[in-house]
C-alpha positions in Angstrom: 0.0 0.0 0.0 2.8 2.4 0.8 5.3 2.7 -2.1 8.7 3.8 -0.8 9.9 4.3 -4.4 7.1 6.7 -5.3 8.0 10.4 -5.7 5.3 11.3 -3.2 6.7 11.5 0.3 5.9 8.6 2.6 4.4 11.1 5.1 1.9 12.3 2.5 1.1 8.8 1.3 0.2 7.8 4.9 -1.9 11.0 5.3 -3.9 10.2 2.1 -4.5 6.6 3.2 -5.6 7.7 6.7 -2.7 5.9 8.3 -0.5 6.8 11.2 3.0 7.9 10.1 4.4 6.1 13.1 2.9 2.8 11.9 4.6 3.3 8.5 8.0 4.1 10.0 7.9 1.7 12.9 10.5 -1.1 12.7 10.0 -3.8 15.3 13.2 -4.4 17.4 13.5 -7.7 19.0 14.1 -7.4 22.8 16.8 -9.5 24.3 15.8 -13.0 25.6 16.5 -11.8 29.2 14.2 -8.7 28.8 11.4 -10.8 27.3 11.6 -13.2 30.2 11.4 -10.3 32.6 8.5 -8.8 30.8 6.6 -12.0 30.8 7.1 -12.3 34.6 6.3 -8.6 35.1 3.0 -9.2 33.2 2.1 -12.0 35.5 3.0 -10.0 38.6 1.0 -7.0 37.4 -2.0 -9.1 36.7 -1.9 -10.6 40.2 -0.8 -7.4 42.1 -1.8 -4.3 40.0 -0.8 -2.0 42.9 2.9 -2.9 42.7 5.2 -0.2 41.3 8.7 -0.6 39.9 10.3 -0.9 43.4 8.0 -3.6 44.6 8.2 -5.5 41.3 12.0 -5.3 41.5 11.9 -6.9 44.9 9.5 -9.6 43.8 11.7 -10.4 40.8 14.7 -10.6 43.2 12.8 -13.3 45.2 12.5 -15.2 42.0 16.2 -15.0 41.6 16.0 -12.3 38.9 18.4 -9.5 39.7 17.4 -6.3 38.0 17.4 -2.6 38.8 14.4 -0.4 39.6 15.0 1.9 36.6 15.2 -1.1 34.2 11.9 -2.4 35.6 10.3 1.0 35.1 11.6 1.1 31.5 10.2 -2.3 30.7 6.8 -1.3 32.3 6.8 1.7 30.0 7.3 -0.5 26.9 4.5 -2.8 28.1 2.1 0.1 28.7 1.5 -0.8 32.4 1.8 1.2 35.6 1.0 0.7 39.2 -2.7 1.1 39.8 -2.4 3.3 42.9 -2.0 7.1 43.5 1.5 8.2 42.6 3.3 11.6 42.6 2.4 13.6 39.5 0.1 11.0 37.9 -2.8 13.5 37.9 -1.0 15.5 35.2 -2.6 14.8 31.8 -0.4 14.5 28.6 0.0 18.1 27.3 -2.8 18.9 24.9 -5.0 16.0 25.9 -8.2 16.6 27.7 -9.2 14.3 30.6 -13.0 13.6 30.9 -14.8 12.9 34.1 -15.7 9.5 35.3 -19.5 9.0 34.7 -20.0 5.4 36.0 -19.9 6.0 39.8 -23.2 4.8 41.3 -24.7 4.4 37.8 -26.9 1.3 37.5 -25.9 -0.5 34.3 -28.9 -2.5 33.4 -29.0 -3.0 29.7 -26.7 -3.8 26.7 -25.3 -0.9 24.8 -25.7 1.3 27.8 -21.9 1.4 28.6 -19.0 0.2 26.6 -15.5 0.0 28.1 -12.1 0.1 26.2 -8.7 -1.0 27.3 -5.4 -2.2 26.0 -3.1 -4.9 27.4 0.3 -6.3 26.7 0.5 -9.8 25.1 3.8 -11.6 25.3 5.0 -13.8 22.4 7.9 -16.2 22.0 10.0 -13.3 20.6 8.6 -9.9 21.2 5.2 -8.7 22.1 2.0 -7.1 20.8 -0.9 -5.0 22.2 -4.5 -6.1 22.4 -7.2 -3.5 22.5 -10.9 -4.5 23.1 -14.3 -3.0 23.3 -16.5 -4.6 26.0 -20.2 -4.2 26.7 -20.2 -3.7 30.4 -23.6 -5.2 31.1 -23.1 -8.5 29.2 -19.2 -8.7 29.2 -19.4 -9.4 25.5 -16.3 -8.4 23.5 -17.7 -6.2 20.7 -14.5 -5.6 18.7 -10.8 -6.1 19.3 -7.5 -5.4 17.5 -4.0 -6.7 17.8 -1.3 -4.1 17.0 2.5 -3.6 17.4 2.2 0.0 18.7 0.2 1.9 21.2 -1.4 4.6 19.1 -4.7 6.4 19.0 -5.4 5.2 15.4 -5.8 1.6 16.7 -8.2 2.7 19.5 -10.2 4.7 16.9 -10.3 1.8 14.5 -11.6 -0.7 17.1 -14.3 1.6 18.5 -15.5 2.5 14.9 -15.6 -1.3 14.2 -17.9 -1.7 17.2 -20.1 1.2 16.1 -20.6 -0.3 12.7 -21.5 -3.7 14.0 -23.5 -2.9 17.2 -24.6 0.8 17.0 -23.8 3.4 19.6 -23.8 3.2 23.4 -24.7 5.9 25.7 -21.3 6.0 27.4 -17.8 4.9 26.4 -15.4 4.4 29.3 -11.6 4.2 29.0 -8.6 4.8 31.2 -6.3 7.8 30.8 -3.9 6.2 28.4 -2.5 8.5 25.7 -4.2 6.5 23.0 -7.6 7.2 24.5 -7.1 10.9 25.5 -5.8 11.8 22.0 -8.1 14.0 20.0 -8.2 11.5 17.2 -10.0 9.0 19.5 -12.1 11.4 21.5 -13.5 13.1 18.4 -14.5 9.7 17.1 -16.5 8.9 20.3 -18.0 12.3 20.8 -18.8 12.7 17.1 -20.9 9.5 17.3 -23.1 11.1 19.9 -21.7 9.1 22.9 -20.6 10.5 26.3 -16.9 9.9 27.1 -16.0 8.7 30.6 -12.4 8.2 31.9 -11.2 6.3 34.9 -9.4 8.2 37.7 -5.6 7.6 37.6 -4.8 4.5 39.6 -8.5 3.6 40.1 -8.4 0.1 38.8 -11.9 -0.6 40.0 -13.3 1.9 37.6 -12.6 -0.5 34.6 -12.7 -3.8 36.6 -14.8 -5.5 33.9 -12.1 -5.2 31.3 -9.4 -6.2 33.8 -11.3 -9.4 34.4 -11.3 -10.0 30.7 -7.6 -9.6 30.5 -7.2 -12.2 33.3 -9.3 -14.6 31.4 -7.5 -14.0 28.1 -4.1 -14.5 29.5 -4.6 -17.4 31.9 -6.9 -19.3 29.6 -5.0 -18.7 26.4 -2.0 -16.4 26.2 0.1 -18.0 28.9 -0.5 -21.4 27.5 0.9 -20.4 24.1 4.1 -19.0 22.7 3.1 -17.1 19.6 5.9 -17.1 17.1 4.5 -14.2 15.0 2.1 -11.3 15.1 -0.2 -13.1 12.6 -0.3 -16.2 14.9 -1.2 -14.0 17.9 -3.9 -12.2 15.9 -5.5 -15.5 14.7 -5.4 -17.2 18.0 -6.7 -14.2 20.0 -9.5 -13.9 17.5 -10.4 -17.6 18.0 -10.4 -17.1 21.8 -12.7 -14.0 21.6 -15.2 -15.9 19.5 -15.2 -18.8 21.9 -15.3 -16.4 24.9 -18.4 -14.7 23.5 -20.3 -17.8 22.2 -19.3 -20.6 24.5 -17.9 -19.4 27.8 -20.6 -19.1 30.5 -20.2 -16.8 33.4 -21.4 -17.4 37.0 -22.0 -13.6 37.3 -24.2 -13.8 34.1 -26.5 -16.6 35.5 -24.3 -19.1 33.7 -25.1 -17.5 30.3 -22.5 -16.7 27.7 -21.8 -13.1 26.9 -23.6 -13.5 23.5 -26.7 -14.8 25.3 -26.6 -12.2 28.0 -26.1 -9.4 25.4 -29.2 -10.4 23.5 -31.2 -10.8 26.6 -30.3 -7.4 27.8 -30.9 -5.4 24.6 -33.7 -2.8 25.1 -36.9 -3.8 23.4 -38.2 -1.8 20.5 -40.9 -0.4 22.8 -38.3 0.7 25.4 -36.0 2.1 22.7 -38.8 4.3 21.3 
């Protein structure tokens, strides 16, 4: 699609195609085997103890016999897109130029499908390298409405996945995200607000605000990702798509009266009379 031999600059080609310039220029660099092992263990520890920062994670790694400095742990966490889910100095400062929207779900009864959707992105380890998985979840039914596997953390991927959900399932009343830069970017917020949805954002470090997606990540990783060693991005993409299809159609939840997300979603859709 991008022709590097064409006289038109690559930046202009990307602009005309609606692609992110970073995606065009990005060249994946394989992390060392030692760093990949550390990142895999950090991912497990973060899933189990999301309150742990770089210092506590360093100490936990030391107990596993993995000697690594706090700064290196912090660098790996940044690459993975994770941070301690607890109040930290300076974390209330938004990225320059990015507006932070208020959290709208506190004490809100969520009683129907397409009332509130939640978005989040998680790190997915592979045999050599890693990718990011972004998903849109209907909060009432836990159904995964759309997802995407990408090699970078960019707003264009968040925009693509929410627009995919809009096309397939319509518009919710509220879209809730965390304060990640991919979700606070104007490219993403304009797509949500332009669709007529309200935008809600978790408080920094308030992991309970998006607990439904956090539970999904736990299921994805323990039931599929940690049992695999994806050898390519395409393999990860295909296998995660297979898991999402199974999760929606065949995995019953005790919190959903033992229904699957697909069944609960259909049962909780507003009737035509209610919608009118």
